[in-house]
N, C-alpha and C positions, 0 to 999 in steps of 0.2 A: 462842027469842028471842035467847039469848045468841050463838048462832052467826050469826044474821041480822045482829046489830049488828056483829060482827067482820067479816063479809063486806062490809058496807056501808062500814065504815071503811077496809078495804084498797082497795076500789074508788075511794073518794074520794082516797086517797093516790096511787094510780096516775094518776088524772086530773090531779091537781095537778102531779105530776112531769112528765107529758107536756107540760102547758102551759108550765112553766118552761123545758123543753128547747127548745120552739119559739120562745120569746122570747129565748133566750140569744144574745148577739152572736157573730160569728165567732171562731174560735180565735185568741186573742191571740198564741199561739206562732208562727202563720203570718204572719210579718212581710212587708210588701210589698217586692218586689225593686226596687232603685233603677234608674232608667232607664238608667244607664250600664252596668248588668249585664245588660240585656236582650239577647237575641240580635240580631245585626246585621240579620237578615232582617226583624225586626219594626219597625225604626226607619224613620221617615219621611225620605226623602232631601231634602236642602236644595236649593233652586233654584240653577241655574248662571247667574251674571250675568257677562257679558263686559264688560270695560272698553271705553269708547268707542273707544279707539285700536285695539283688536283686533276690534271688531265689524265684520261685513261691511257694505259700503255699501248704502244703500237701493236703489240702482239694480239690485242683484243680485236683488231680489225682484220686479222688474217686467219689462216688455217681453214679457209673455205674455198672451194673451187670458184672460179670466175663465172658469173651467171650471165654475162653479156652475150648476146647472140653472136657477136663478132669473135668471141673467144671460145666458141663451141669446139667440141672434140673434132679433130680432123676426120674427113670422110675416109681417107685412106690410112690404114695402119702403118706404123713405122716399121723399119726392118727389124728393130728390137722386138716389137710386139708380134711380128710374124714368128720369130723364134720362141718367144715366151708362150705363145699359144700351144706349143707342142708339149709343154711341161707344167702348165698352170692354167687355172680358170681365173679370168680377170675381166675388168671393164675399163676401157679407155676413158680418161678424164679430160676435161678442158684444161687449159693452161692455169696452173696455180699461181695466183698473184698475191703478194703480201708486201708489207713495208720493208724498206731496207733491202737486205739480201735475201729475204724470204721469197719462196716461190720456186716453181720448176715447170719445165715443159716435158712432153712425152711421159706424163704421169699415168699410172694405172692404179686401180683398186684390186688387189689380189685377194681372191676369196678362198682359193684352195690350190694345193700343189699336187700334181699327178705323179705318182711313183712309177717305177719301171714296170710293175705288175698291173698298172692302170688303176690302182686303188687311190683314194683321195686322202690328203692330209688337210683338214679344214683349218684355215687361219682365222682365229677368233680374237677380237673382231677383225674384219678384213683390213689389210694393211694398205695404206696409201703411200706409194713409193714411186720414184723414178723407175722407168722400165729397166735400165741396166742394173739397178740395185735389186729390183724384184727378180730379175733373172739370176743374179748371183745367190740370192737367198734360196730360190727354188733349186738351183743346182747343188747348193750345200745340203739341203734337206734330202734331196733325191740320192745324191752320190756319196754322201758322207754320214749323215745322221741316221738315216734309215738302215743302211747296211751294218752300222755299228751295233744294232740291237739283235745280236746273234741268237741268244737264248731267251729273248723276251717276246711278248706279243707284238704284232705289227704296229707301226706308227699310224696314228689317226688324227692327231691335232697338234697345232702350234699355238701357244698362248702369247698373243701380241700385246705387250704392255704399252707400247707407243710406236707410232710411225711418223707421219707428217704432222708437225706441230710447230708453228712459228713462235719461237721463244729463244731466250738466251741459253747458253750452256748450263746444264745442271739446274735449269729453271730459275736462274739468277737474273733478275731484271737488269737491263742495260748491259749485260755481258755480251761477249762475242756470240753471234748467232750460231745456234747448234746446227749440226748436220740434219737434225730432224726438221729444221726450218727450210731445208732444201730438198726434202723428201728423199734423203740419201741415207737414212739410218733406221734401224729397227731394234727395239728392246724386246728380248725374248725372256720370258719367265720360266716356262717349262714346256715339255712335250707330253702329249697325251697318248696313251697306249690303247689298244683295242679292248683290253679288259677293264678300262676305266681308271687305271693308275696314272698319276702325273709324276713325271721325272723332273723335279725342280733342279735347275742347273746349279743353284747355289746351296742346295740341301746337302749337308755333310753325311746324311744317312743314305743317299743315293750312291751306288757303287762308284768308288773313286776312279777305278781304271776306265770306266765308261766316260766319266766327266773329263778325264784327261784326254781321251780320244776326241771328244767333241771340241775341247779347247784347242788341240793341235790343228784340227781341220779348220776351225774358224779363223785362227791366226794365220793360216796359210792362204785363205781366200780374201779376207777383208783387210782394209787399211788400218782400221782401229777396232780393237776388242777390249772392252772394259768390264771388269767384274769385281768380285770381292778383293779388297786389298789395293784397289786402284786409286780412288779418291774419296771414299766414304759415301758417294752417291749411288754406287752400283753394288750394294751388298745383297740385294734381293733379286737381281736380274742381270742379264748379260746384254751389253750394248755392242752392236756391230754397225760399221758404216764403211763407205768407200771414199772417204775424203782424200783427194789427191795431194801428195806432198812431193817435195823436191827429192830426186833420186829414189822415188818409190819407197820412202821411209815409212815403216810400219810401227804401230804401237800395239803391244799385246800385254795387257796387265790384268791377269785373272789368276788369283791364287786358288788352286784346287785344294780346298781344305779337307781335313778328315776329323772325325769326332774325337773329342778328348778321351783319354783312358778312363775307365771307371774308377770310382773313389777307392775301391778295394785294391786296385793295382797301384794307385798312388800311395796308399798306406804301406804296402809291402816294399816299395822302392826305398833304398836307404837315402837317396838324394832328393826324395820327393818333398815338395813344399805344398802346404794346403792351398787348394784353389780358392778363389774369391767366393765368399759366402759359405764355405764349408766349415763347420765347427771343428775345433781341435779335438773334441772328445772322440776317443776311439781311434786316433791316428798315432798312438804310441809317442806322443809328444812329451818330453820331459817336463815334469811338474816342478814349479818353483814356489818355495814357501814365501809367504808375504814378507817375512823378516829378511829374506835374502834379496828382495828386489832393491836395487841400488837407488838411492835418493838422487834427485836432480842436482846438478852442480850449482853452487851459489852464483847468483847474478853478480856481475862485476860492478865495482863501485863507480858511480857516474859522478864525475866532477864537472860542475857547471861554471862557466866563465862569465 
């Protein structure tokens, strides 16, 4: 009995020691390491914030079709695309997404316009436009521009200077978004003929009556027409768009200019004045002797207080 009691006591002591060890807190000698002493690889990097003046403009993130599968081109063509297919060759595009007011739905990439005789007018480069705008451009070329070339070779090309582009008006940063940013505008530089000639719409050497005809048809169809004489940004091309305005107000600012008269004609005209950069020699200008040139008036006396 004496040995049994001793054995039981030892067993109880061992069990109590094991219980105390399990409940004991972590070793106080193992102090936590300060965050500054942690290895660099375990630190969480801070976010990089660019100041506004160094941040890239919002326009840099746009002007590209949305690539997400959810924004793929619709399986069924719109009613506008069904009509456009009769007069143009195009590809439907996904929804165009951009910052701010940029972007458009029902957008297409128009590659060519089909004329009444089934010949093609190639759009170079292909224009990315809303379908209604592409339809209006195609009708303008088919029904107005092509028939106006009465005694000229057939129409074969359209020089697209700009179509969809998410930017401010006149390429001014932070300006009101241009209709180009809504895929609602087209900049046309010239039309190509079958013989290789290019009819530049702002070239004063292109027949003026033809340019006036094209101007009248464009101003009748589009909401905005800008060319030479409008704002200084459209001296080399013609801008057309379908921006909606109150009461269907339209803007048509395109001076159809003509070449200046030759220098010989200016010399014969009694009221002619020398053009800028044209020397006076040979223009019958009266000669003035050096002694007859009046001296400048004396400067007034300045009285200082």
